[in-house]
Structures are given as structure tokens and as C-alpha cells.
N, C-alpha and C positions, 0 to 999 in steps of 0.2 A: 504493500500500500504506500509506503514511504517513497519507493522508487517512482510509482505512478504520480505521486504528488509533485515530486521534483520535476518530472517531465512537464507537468501541467504548468508549473511556475515558469519554466523556460519557454512556454508558449508552443511546445511541440505537440501538445495534445489537448483537446477540449474535454472537459469533464461533463458527461451527459449520461443519464441513467433514467430508469423508469420503475414504477411500482404500482401496485393496485391497493386501493384503500376500500375495505368493505365496511359499510355503515348500515347498522340495523337498529331500529327502535324496539325497545322492550315494552313499549306502551301499546296495548292492543288496538287502540283507536288511531294510532299514528303509524300508517304503513307508508314508508318513504317512497317506494317505487310507484305506488298509486298516485301520490302527490306529484311526483316528477312527471308522470305520464299525463297528468291533467294540464292541458295547454295554458290554463290561467295560472296554475301554481308553479309550472316549470321554471319560469324566470326567477321566482322567489326562492325556490330550492337551490337553484344554481347560485344565487346571490348568497345564500347561507353558507355554501361551500367556499365561495370566493372570500367572503369576509373572515371565515374561520381560518383559512390559510394565511390571509393577510395579517390577522392578529397574532398568529403563532410566529410569523416571520420576524416580528419585532421583539420577541421575548429574549432571544439570545444574541441580539445584534451587537452587544458590547463584548461578546466573547467569540470572535471569529475562529473558524477552524484553522488549525495550523496548516501552512503551505497552501492556503486557499487561493485560487486564481481569481481574476475578475470575472463577473458574470459573463456567460457565453453569449455572444451576440446572436441575434436571429431567433430568439425565443419570443416570438410575437404572442401576445395574449398571456404572457406569464405574469405572475404576481410575485415579485422578488425572487425570481429564479424557479418558481414552481408553476408549471403549466398543466391545465386540465386538457387531456387529449380527447377523451370520450367518457360518457357516463352510461353504464349498462344497468338495466333493471332486471333483477333476479330475485323475485319475492322470497323472503322478506327484506332483501338487501339491495342497497344501491352500491354499485361497484364503480369506483372512480379511478380511471387510468391516468396516472400523473407522470409528467416528464420533469426531470430535475436538470436545471442548467447551471452547473457550478457546484463545487464541493461544499462551499460555505452555506448556501441555501438548503442543500440537502441535509447537512449536519444540523442546522437550526431546526428543520422540520423533525428530524429524528428525536432530538432532545425534547422538543415541545410535545411530540407524540408520547414519548416515554414518561414524561412528567404529568400527563393528563391534561395539558393545556389545550390540545386540539379538541378533545372531547368537551371540555368546559366551554370553549368558544362555539362549537357546534350547538351545544345545548342552549346557550344564551341566545344565539341567533334564532333557533327554533322557537324559543319562548316568545320572542318578539313577533315571529311570523304567525304562530298558532294562537297566541293570546293566552297561553297557560301561565298566567302571572304567578300562581302560587306554587307550581311544581315544574321542575326541570324534566325534560323528556329523557328518560334513561336510555342510553345508547350503548351498543356493543360494537366495538371497532376491531378490525383485524387489518394487518398490513402484510401483504404477500408479494413475493417476486417469484413467479412460476410456482413450483411446488414448495418453495421455502416459506415458512411462517416466520416473519421477522420478529413477531411478538415473543417468540421463544429465545431470541438472542439479542434483545434490545440492550442488554448491558455490555454487549460486545460491539461497540459502535463501529469500529473499523471493519468488522466482518459484515455488518449490515450495509455499510457504504460500498463495500466491495461487491456485494450481491446486487445492489441497485445499479452500480456502474456497469456491471457485466450485462445487465438486462437493457440493452440499447432499444429504444422505442422502435417498433416495426411499422409505425403508421404516422401519418400527419394528423394534425388536429381535425376532428370531425367537423363537417360543414355546419351542423346544428350548433355545436359548441361555439363556432365562430360567430354565429348570429347572437347567441346568448352573451358572448363577450362584448359585442357591439352594444347590446341593450344595457349591459352592466356599466359600460363606460359612459353611456348617455346620461346616467344618473349621477355622474361625478364630474368634477371640473376637468377640463381639458388640460393635462399637464404641460402641453407645449404652448397653448395659447394664452393661458392665464385668465381666461374669461370666466364669467359667472357660471355656476352650474345650471344645466338645463332643467334640473329637477332637484328636489331636496336630496342631498347625498346621504345614503344610509350610513349610519355610524358603525364602524367596526366594533364588534362586541368587546366590551371592556373585559380584559382577562382578569378573572377573580383569582387572587393568589390562593395557593393550596390551603386547606384548612390548617389550623394551628397544629404544630407537631404534637403527636400523642405523648402521653406521659413517658418520661425517660426510663422509668422502672416500673415493675409490677411485682406482686408477691405471689409465689406459687409454692405450696407446701412449706410455708414458713421462710422461704428464701427470697431475697431481692434479686430479680432478674432484669437485666438490661433489655428494654423494649427497642424494637427496630422494625423497619419494613421487612416483609418476607423476601427471602433470597431465592434464587433458582435452586440452590442446594436444599433449602427447606421444602420446596415443592416436590423435588425429586425424592427426598427421604419420606415425605408424607405419602406420595403415590406408591412407593415400594411397599409400605407397611400397612396402609389403612384397609386394604381389601374391600370387601363388599360394603363396609360401613361408610364409604365416601359420601353417599347420599345423606346419611344421618348427620355427618359433620357439616355438609352443605347447608342443611336446614338450620343447624345450630349457629352457623355464622351470621344469620340474620341479615342477609344481603339482598337488596331488591333485584339484583341480577341472577339470583339463585332461588327463584320461586319454584314451586313443585313442577310446573310445566317446563321450566328451564332445565331442571334436573332430568326430567323425562327426555328432553331433546338431546342432552349430553349423553345419556345412557344409550339412546338409539343411534346417535351419530357415530359414537366411538365403540359400539358393541363389538365389532370385529377386531378392534385393536386391543381389547382386554381391559381388565380392571385398572391396571397401571395408568393407561392413557385416559380413561374416564376420570380417575381421581386427579390426575395432573391437570386436565383441561378444566375441571371444576374449580380447582384452586387458582388456576390461571385466570379464569373469568372473574373470580373474586378480586384478584389483584388489579385487573383492568378496570373493574367497576368502581373500586374503592380507592385506588391510588395510594396516597400516603397513609390512609386509614387501614390499609390491609397489613396489619402488624402481627408480629409474633404473639403478642398478648391475646389478640382476638382468636387466633388459631388455637392457642393453648387452652383458652377458656372453652372453645367449641369442642375440643377433644375431651376435655374434662367432663363437660355436659353429656357427651356421647359415650361415657364410660370407657374412654381410651386413654386413661391416665398414663399407662406405660409408654404409649407412643409420644405423648407430650414430654415425658421424661427423656425419651430418646432424642427428640428434637432439641431439647435444652442441654443435652449432654449430662444429665443428672443420673446418679445411680438409683436404681429402683428402690423405693422405700419398702416395698414388700419383701424384696430380697434381704434387706438389712434386718427387717423384723423376723424373718424366718431364721436367719443366721443367729440372731440374739436368742430366739427361743430354743434353738438346738444347743447353744452354749449353756443356757440355764438348765 
């Protein structure tokens, strides 16, 4: 990756890649493909996507990616280096084919996606569009390049960037997207002419900072435990050991993205892959939905409620209390 970056800095190579963003609403009354296929709602849904991408592009502007080249020229219709090529409808998901023009814009997008900023921006834009003032629309997002699920490797930023760069876009921007881009621009000031806007420009959704950091420690079996976000290793260890009780733990997590019907869908979708994959994907969905609130404490408490205390001890690296008790009884 470093060698590729040096080539780009020297101007010998342009950094271009692509990825697919899958967007699904968990609210039964909000079916995004149906909204997008409605001629009256299509421009508004497109605007939601554009504004969310624009808001996310600003979050990490002060920390550019190392060795990042200037934006690639010729990305017409792009928003800070991210261009929508086509939007596919596949109920219940919208699938957004994106082109990235430059390492820095792609890096900003990945970091915003990983931290939940993209989801927050999409939710806020949908609230404004649908008028759900009291409730955010729960969204499930996935980021894919071919058969690779980037959600499973988001902590490996360079690996994600490499996957995206290797997926050179195989198409030009869709004609329909071009028309939507023109309509979107007509609502904003002409950046070249400096004239007044032709219509009230929609405000980019203000990015709400993540919720306050969870408590730094929690008590389990009389011990103070350092709280932290769930890691990939936590998810793998959980999936290896939980067995058929993964659904019980899913219910105990009390997450809006893990309702009974969501658990049914996960069980069906990953039935052929076995219990490990079902459990891993359940916890992965929990992390995607809750962001920074998907903590070790919440998983440990859910395991305890599900009578899986030994698994909680294993996650925390604690010696089993029952083993100690049995040893003491034998000594007595």
C-alpha cells in the first residue's frame, strides 16, 4: 500500500476505486426502495444520500490520509471525491454504487462509516424528509466490494483501501443519476458563478457527535472491569463458544436492530454457514446499530442474563468462580 501511495504522490498513478453501500431501514413502514422508485420521492432520497456523504466528508478533513494525492480530476458529479454511479433497488435494500476519486476522500469516508457518522447523517436526513421528528429511522448498513464485506475488516483501514482501489469502476455514471445530480445542484448556489441560489438550499444534516462515552469501568463478580467497545476478537470468541444460545443473548442485548424478526432473518440467512456465522453476524449487527454503545459491559450483562456466566468469564479472561469453589470444597 505504501508503494502505491508513493506512486500516486509522484503523479504516476491516479487513485480510483469503487464500493457498494447497502442501506436498509429496520422500520416496517419505511421501505427505501419503494420510496426511491416513487418519481416524486426519488429526488428527495437521492438528496438524502448526497447530503449524508457531504456531511461525512467534512468530519475528518483536519486529518488527511498520509501520502494522499490531490483529488483526481474528471470526477464530475462527485461530492468531495465520492461519486454516486448508480442506485439499485433490491427490496428491502437500496444499493449505492460509489466511485472514490482520491485516497484522502476514501479514507475520510471509511472513518466516518466506521464511527457511525454516515448512519447518523442518513438518519437525520430521513427524519427531515419523512417528518419522524420524535424517532430516528433505524438503519442497517453494509459496505461491500465484490464478495468482500468490508464491515468485517473496518479496523484494518489499509486493507479496506486496498480492496476499494482494486475494484476499479466498470461503468460510467448512470444517465438517471446525472439528471438527479443536475436537480440537486439546482437547489444550491452555483459555485462558479457566485449567484443567489435558485431555491432554498437544503442544509447538510448536522453531524451529532457520538453519545457520551460509556462508563470507564463496571463491576462483575465483585471485580472492577475496564469497559471498552467490543473488538473483533470479542466477536470471534463469542461466536466460537455461544452455540445455539446466540439468539437468547441477542434478545438480552436489548437492541432495536435485534428484534425477534431480525433474529429470524439472521438465522435463515446464515443457516448454511452454521452457528458460528449466525452468532458472529448477530453481534456484528449489534455493533453496527449501537456504535460506541456496543460495549463489553453490555455483552457481559447479556451473557449473565442468559445464564452464560462462564462465557462472560472467558471473554474477560477471569478464572471461573465455580472452579475455585469446587477446588476449595475438595481441599476442605
